[in-house]
A tleap script that builds the chain and sets N, CA, C and O, in Angstrom:
source leaprc.protein.ff14SB
mol = sequence {
  NMET MET GLU GLU THR ALA PHE GLY ALA PHE
  LEU ALA MET GLY GLY TYR ALA GLU PHE VAL
  TRP PRO ALA TYR GLY VAL THR GLY LEU VAL
  LEU LEU ALA ILE TRP LEU ASP GLY TYR ARG
  ARG ARG ARG ALA VAL GLU ARG ALA LEU GLN
  ARG LEU ALA ARG ASP GLY SER GLY GLN ASP
  ALA GLN GLY ARG ASP THR GLY ARG ASN ASP
  CALA
}
set mol.1.N position { 60.425 -11.942 -0.559 }
set mol.1.CA position { 59.646 -10.889 -1.189 }
set mol.1.C position { 58.317 -11.482 -1.656 }
set mol.1.O position { 58.282 -12.543 -2.279 }
set mol.2.N position { 57.222 -10.777 -1.344 }
set mol.2.CA position { 55.897 -11.275 -1.704 }
set mol.2.C position { 55.565 -10.879 -3.138 }
set mol.2.O position { 55.871 -9.779 -3.598 }
set mol.3.N position { 54.936 -11.811 -3.812 }
set mol.3.CA position { 54.474 -11.528 -5.164 }
set mol.3.C position { 53.135 -10.812 -5.074 }
set mol.3.O position { 52.239 -11.262 -4.360 }
set mol.4.N position { 52.991 -9.708 -5.787 }
set mol.4.CA position { 51.755 -8.941 -5.745 }
set mol.4.C position { 50.686 -9.635 -6.584 }
set mol.4.O position { 50.901 -9.949 -7.755 }
set mol.5.N position { 49.537 -9.866 -5.964 }
set mol.5.CA position { 48.429 -10.506 -6.657 }
set mol.5.C position { 47.540 -9.435 -7.284 }
set mol.5.O position { 47.689 -8.242 -7.023 }
set mol.6.N position { 46.624 -9.893 -8.106 }
set mol.6.CA position { 45.682 -8.957 -8.730 }
set mol.6.C position { 44.835 -8.280 -7.655 }
set mol.6.O position { 44.529 -7.092 -7.750 }
set mol.7.N position { 44.458 -9.053 -6.626 }
set mol.7.CA position { 43.663 -8.477 -5.552 }
set mol.7.C position { 44.491 -7.476 -4.742 }
set mol.7.O position { 43.983 -6.433 -4.330 }
set mol.8.N position { 45.754 -7.795 -4.518 }
set mol.8.CA position { 46.639 -6.870 -3.812 }
set mol.8.C position { 46.829 -5.576 -4.580 }
set mol.8.O position { 46.882 -4.495 -3.995 }
set mol.9.N position { 46.931 -5.697 -5.899 }
set mol.9.CA position { 47.047 -4.501 -6.740 }
set mol.9.C position { 45.778 -3.672 -6.671 }
set mol.9.O position { 45.824 -2.442 -6.654 }
set mol.10.N position { 44.638 -4.365 -6.631 }
set mol.10.CA position { 43.367 -3.653 -6.506 }
set mol.10.C position { 43.320 -2.885 -5.195 }
set mol.10.O position { 42.949 -1.712 -5.169 }
set mol.11.N position { 43.699 -3.550 -4.101 }
set mol.11.CA position { 43.671 -2.893 -2.797 }
set mol.11.C position { 44.648 -1.725 -2.717 }
set mol.11.O position { 44.388 -0.742 -2.024 }
set mol.12.N position { 45.770 -1.830 -3.423 }
set mol.12.CA position { 46.767 -0.756 -3.409 }
set mol.12.C position { 46.318 0.445 -4.221 }
set mol.12.O position { 46.825 1.549 -4.023 }
set mol.13.N position { 45.373 0.247 -5.131 }
set mol.13.CA position { 44.814 1.327 -5.951 }
set mol.13.C position { 45.900 2.153 -6.648 }
set mol.13.O position { 45.814 3.379 -6.717 }
set mol.14.N position { 46.895 1.479 -7.150 }
set mol.14.CA position { 47.956 2.172 -7.886 }
set mol.14.C position { 48.749 3.131 -7.020 }
set mol.14.O position { 49.292 4.115 -7.523 }
set mol.15.N position { 48.822 2.861 -5.731 }
set mol.15.CA position { 49.568 3.724 -4.819 }
set mol.15.C position { 48.730 4.821 -4.183 }
set mol.15.O position { 49.239 5.603 -3.379 }
set mol.16.N position { 47.466 4.885 -4.530 }
set mol.16.CA position { 46.584 5.929 -3.997 }
set mol.16.C position { 45.585 5.400 -2.968 }
set mol.16.O position { 44.591 6.062 -2.670 }
set mol.17.N position { 45.842 4.225 -2.434 }
set mol.17.CA position { 44.906 3.590 -1.506 }
set mol.17.C position { 44.623 4.457 -0.284 }
set mol.17.O position { 43.499 4.466 0.217 }
set mol.18.N position { 45.623 5.182 0.200 }
set mol.18.CA position { 45.406 5.999 1.402 }
set mol.18.C position { 44.428 7.154 1.163 }
set mol.18.O position { 43.924 7.746 2.117 }
set mol.19.N position { 44.166 7.469 -0.082 }
set mol.19.CA position { 43.182 8.502 -0.413 }
set mol.19.C position { 41.851 7.890 -0.852 }
set mol.19.O position { 40.782 8.406 -0.526 }
set mol.20.N position { 41.930 6.784 -1.596 }
set mol.20.CA position { 40.738 6.182 -2.189 }
set mol.20.C position { 39.871 5.510 -1.140 }
set mol.20.O position { 38.668 5.766 -1.092 }
set mol.21.N position { 40.445 4.653 -0.294 }
set mol.21.CA position { 39.641 3.905 0.664 }
set mol.21.C position { 38.943 4.792 1.690 }
set mol.21.O position { 37.779 4.533 1.996 }
set mol.22.N position { 39.586 5.822 2.238 }
set mol.22.CA position { 38.830 6.724 3.123 }
set mol.22.C position { 37.700 7.448 2.388 }
set mol.22.O position { 36.648 7.713 2.970 }
set mol.23.N position { 37.918 7.766 1.117 }
set mol.23.CA position { 36.844 8.411 0.341 }
set mol.23.C position { 35.655 7.473 0.196 }
set mol.23.O position { 34.507 7.904 0.306 }
set mol.24.N position { 35.921 6.190 -0.050 }
set mol.24.CA position { 34.838 5.206 -0.098 }
set mol.24.C position { 34.132 5.119 1.251 }
set mol.24.O position { 32.905 5.041 1.307 }
set mol.25.N position { 34.895 5.131 2.325 }
set mol.25.CA position { 34.303 5.058 3.655 }
set mol.25.C position { 33.406 6.250 3.961 }
set mol.25.O position { 32.294 6.080 4.459 }
set mol.26.N position { 33.882 7.448 3.667 }
set mol.26.CA position { 33.089 8.656 3.913 }
set mol.26.C position { 31.827 8.636 3.053 }
set mol.26.O position { 30.746 8.989 3.524 }
set mol.27.N position { 31.967 8.224 1.794 }
set mol.27.CA position { 30.809 8.138 0.907 }
set mol.27.C position { 29.783 7.154 1.451 }
set mol.27.O position { 28.582 7.425 1.440 }
set mol.28.N position { 30.265 6.009 1.926 }
set mol.28.CA position { 29.354 5.026 2.505 }
set mol.28.C position { 28.629 5.564 3.721 }
set mol.28.O position { 27.432 5.327 3.883 }
set mol.29.N position { 29.340 6.292 4.587 }
set mol.29.CA position { 28.704 6.879 5.770 }
set mol.29.C position { 27.660 7.925 5.390 }
set mol.29.O position { 26.593 7.982 6.002 }
set mol.30.N position { 27.953 8.743 4.400 }
set mol.30.CA position { 26.994 9.760 3.948 }
set mol.30.C position { 25.748 9.096 3.369 }
set mol.30.O position { 24.627 9.516 3.657 }
set mol.31.N position { 25.943 8.061 2.555 }
set mol.31.CA position { 24.790 7.356 1.985 }
set mol.31.C position { 23.955 6.693 3.077 }
set mol.31.O position { 22.726 6.695 3.003 }
set mol.32.N position { 24.607 6.131 4.082 }
set mol.32.CA position { 23.887 5.530 5.199 }
set mol.32.C position { 23.093 6.586 5.962 }
set mol.32.O position { 21.946 6.343 6.337 }
set mol.33.N position { 23.691 7.757 6.197 }
set mol.33.CA position { 22.998 8.837 6.904 }
set mol.33.C position { 21.782 9.311 6.115 }
set mol.33.O position { 20.729 9.569 6.697 }
set mol.34.N position { 21.919 9.428 4.800 }
set mol.34.CA position { 20.792 9.845 3.961 }
set mol.34.C position { 19.674 8.808 4.030 }
set mol.34.O position { 18.502 9.166 4.150 }
set mol.35.N position { 20.030 7.526 3.956 }
set mol.35.CA position { 19.029 6.467 4.026 }
set mol.35.C position { 18.315 6.482 5.378 }
set mol.35.O position { 17.090 6.375 5.434 }
set mol.36.N position { 19.080 6.614 6.472 }
set mol.36.CA position { 18.474 6.636 7.804 }
set mol.36.C position { 17.535 7.825 7.975 }
set mol.36.O position { 16.465 7.695 8.571 }
set mol.37.N position { 17.933 8.978 7.456 }
set mol.37.CA position { 17.079 10.161 7.554 }
set mol.37.C position { 15.765 9.933 6.810 }
set mol.37.O position { 14.696 10.250 7.332 }
set mol.38.N position { 15.833 9.397 5.615 }
set mol.38.CA position { 14.628 9.113 4.855 }
set mol.38.C position { 13.743 8.080 5.537 }
set mol.38.O position { 12.519 8.206 5.534 }
set mol.39.N position { 14.360 7.063 6.119 }
set mol.39.CA position { 13.618 6.024 6.829 }
set mol.39.C position { 12.879 6.613 8.028 }
set mol.39.O position { 11.703 6.317 8.241 }
set mol.40.N position { 13.563 7.441 8.806 }
set mol.40.CA position { 12.943 8.053 9.986 }
set mol.40.C position { 11.826 9.009 9.592 }
set mol.40.O position { 10.774 9.036 10.230 }
set mol.41.N position { 12.053 9.790 8.546 }
set mol.41.CA position { 11.010 10.725 8.101 }
set mol.41.C position { 9.784 9.985 7.589 }
set mol.41.O position { 8.653 10.383 7.868 }
set mol.42.N position { 10.009 8.896 6.833 }
set mol.42.CA position { 8.883 8.112 6.327 }
set mol.42.C position { 8.069 7.531 7.473 }
set mol.42.O position { 6.838 7.547 7.432 }
set mol.43.N position { 8.751 7.017 8.497 }
set mol.43.CA position { 8.040 6.464 9.643 }
set mol.43.C position { 7.237 7.545 10.358 }
set mol.43.O position { 6.119 7.289 10.806 }
set mol.44.N position { 7.794 8.751 10.471 }
set mol.44.CA position { 7.072 9.845 11.124 }
set mol.44.C position { 5.823 10.214 10.325 }
set mol.44.O position { 4.764 10.454 10.905 }
set mol.45.N position { 5.942 10.259 9.010 }
set mol.45.CA position { 4.798 10.584 8.167 }
set mol.45.C position { 3.742 9.488 8.263 }
set mol.45.O position { 2.547 9.775 8.338 }
set mol.46.N position { 4.186 8.235 8.259 }
set mol.46.CA position { 3.224 7.136 8.375 }
set mol.46.C position { 2.480 7.195 9.708 }
set mol.46.O position { 1.272 6.960 9.751 }
set mol.47.N position { 3.187 7.505 10.795 }
set mol.47.CA position { 2.525 7.622 12.104 }
set mol.47.C position { 1.537 8.782 12.097 }
set mol.47.O position { 0.438 8.663 12.640 }
set mol.48.N position { 1.916 9.896 11.491 }
set mol.48.CA position { 1.017 11.047 11.434 }
set mol.48.C position { -0.228 10.724 10.613 }
set mol.48.O position { -1.336 11.111 10.982 }
set mol.49.N position { -0.046 10.017 9.506 }
set mol.49.CA position { -1.189 9.642 8.689 }
set mol.49.C position { -2.102 8.666 9.423 }
set mol.49.O position { -3.325 8.765 9.321 }
set mol.50.N position { -1.525 7.738 10.151 }
set mol.50.CA position { -2.338 6.806 10.935 }
set mol.50.C position { -3.119 7.546 12.007 }
set mol.50.O position { -4.291 7.251 12.244 }
set mol.51.N position { -2.473 8.504 12.654 }
set mol.51.CA position { -3.151 9.285 13.688 }
set mol.51.C position { -4.293 10.093 13.082 }
set mol.51.O position { -5.381 10.157 13.654 }
set mol.52.N position { -4.051 10.706 11.935 }
set mol.52.CA position { -5.105 11.478 11.273 }
set mol.52.C position { -6.258 10.582 10.836 }
set mol.52.O position { -7.422 10.962 10.961 }
set mol.53.N position { -5.946 9.409 10.329 }
set mol.53.CA position { -6.992 8.491 9.909 }
set mol.53.C position { -7.801 8.002 11.102 }
set mol.53.O position { -9.002 7.756 10.994 }
set mol.54.N position { -7.129 7.864 12.238 }
set mol.54.CA position { -7.791 7.347 13.432 }
set mol.54.C position { -8.679 8.394 14.091 }
set mol.54.O position { -9.839 8.123 14.401 }
set mol.55.N position { -8.136 9.594 14.305 }
set mol.55.CA position { -8.900 10.567 15.093 }
set mol.55.C position { -9.096 11.916 14.409 }
set mol.55.O position { -9.764 12.786 14.967 }
set mol.56.N position { -8.538 12.115 13.224 }
set mol.56.CA position { -8.726 13.379 12.518 }
set mol.56.C position { -8.287 14.569 13.347 }
set mol.56.O position { -8.969 15.594 13.375 }
set mol.57.N position { -7.150 14.444 14.024 }
set mol.57.CA position { -6.718 15.475 14.977 }
set mol.57.C position { -6.390 16.813 14.326 }
set mol.57.O position { -6.440 17.846 14.995 }
set mol.58.N position { -6.056 16.819 13.034 }
set mol.58.CA position { -5.733 18.085 12.380 }
set mol.58.C position { -4.394 18.645 12.789 }
set mol.58.O position { -4.173 19.852 12.694 }
set mol.59.N position { -3.480 17.778 13.251 }
set mol.59.CA position { -2.142 18.208 13.617 }
set mol.59.C position { -1.128 17.432 12.802 }
set mol.59.O position { -1.361 16.291 12.406 }
set mol.60.N position { 0.023 18.088 12.557 }
set mol.60.CA position { 1.070 17.391 11.830 }
set mol.60.C position { 1.896 16.546 12.800 }
set mol.60.O position { 1.555 16.430 13.977 }
set mol.61.N position { 2.978 15.960 12.303 }
set mol.61.CA position { 3.783 15.040 13.103 }
set mol.61.C position { 4.400 15.715 14.330 }
set mol.61.O position { 4.713 15.033 15.306 }
set mol.62.N position { 4.582 17.042 14.301 }
set mol.62.CA position { 5.151 17.761 15.436 }
set mol.62.C position { 4.073 18.338 16.356 }
set mol.62.O position { 4.395 19.047 17.309 }
set mol.63.N position { 2.825 18.050 16.089 }
set mol.63.CA position { 1.752 18.522 16.940 }
set mol.63.C position { 1.262 19.927 16.606 }
set mol.63.O position { 0.476 20.505 17.356 }
set mol.64.N position { 1.721 20.475 15.489 }
set mol.64.CA position { 1.267 21.810 15.097 }
set mol.64.C position { -0.066 21.713 14.358 }
set mol.64.O position { -0.326 20.750 13.636 }
set mol.65.N position { -0.896 22.724 14.552 }
set mol.65.CA position { -2.210 22.743 13.907 }
set mol.65.C position { -2.044 22.925 12.406 }
set mol.65.O position { -1.314 23.810 11.960 }
set mol.66.N position { -2.715 22.092 11.633 }
set mol.66.CA position { -2.647 22.183 10.174 }
set mol.66.C position { -3.769 23.028 9.596 }
set mol.66.O position { -3.789 23.282 8.392 }
set mol.67.N position { -4.701 23.466 10.429 }
set mol.67.CA position { -5.816 24.273 9.945 }
set mol.67.C position { -6.894 23.439 9.301 }
set mol.67.O position { -7.736 23.979 8.583 }
set mol.68.N position { -6.899 22.148 9.531 }
set mol.68.CA position { -7.883 21.259 8.913 }
set mol.68.C position { -8.848 20.685 9.939 }
set mol.68.O position { -9.327 19.563 9.776 }
set mol.69.N position { -9.129 21.417 10.962 }
set mol.69.CA position { -10.085 20.938 11.950 }
set mol.69.C position { -11.485 21.112 11.396 }
set mol.69.O position { -11.952 22.233 11.193 }
set mol.70.N position { -12.145 20.000 11.155 }
set mol.70.CA position { -13.484 20.035 10.567 }
set mol.70.C position { -14.588 20.050 11.617 }
set mol.70.O position { -15.771 20.053 11.274 }
set mol.71.N position { -14.219 20.060 12.872 }
set mol.71.CA position { -15.220 19.989 13.936 }
set mol.71.C position { -15.894 21.323 14.168 }
set mol.71.O position { -16.763 21.434 15.033 }
savepdb mol mol.pdb
quit
């Protein structure tokens, strides 16, 4: 018979490990998805700002007219 260690007790979560660990996993995936979305959006905004600074195209990141054509 194995002696239960403090770490083993932690992993067992008082008998609720089958509910707790998947919840941690899902939470981690959601946080990762939120971070990736923010990272991608920031990069898109930075590219749009660089394009506007370079050529003053007056279009947003999706190529739609922003109504700021000064020409």
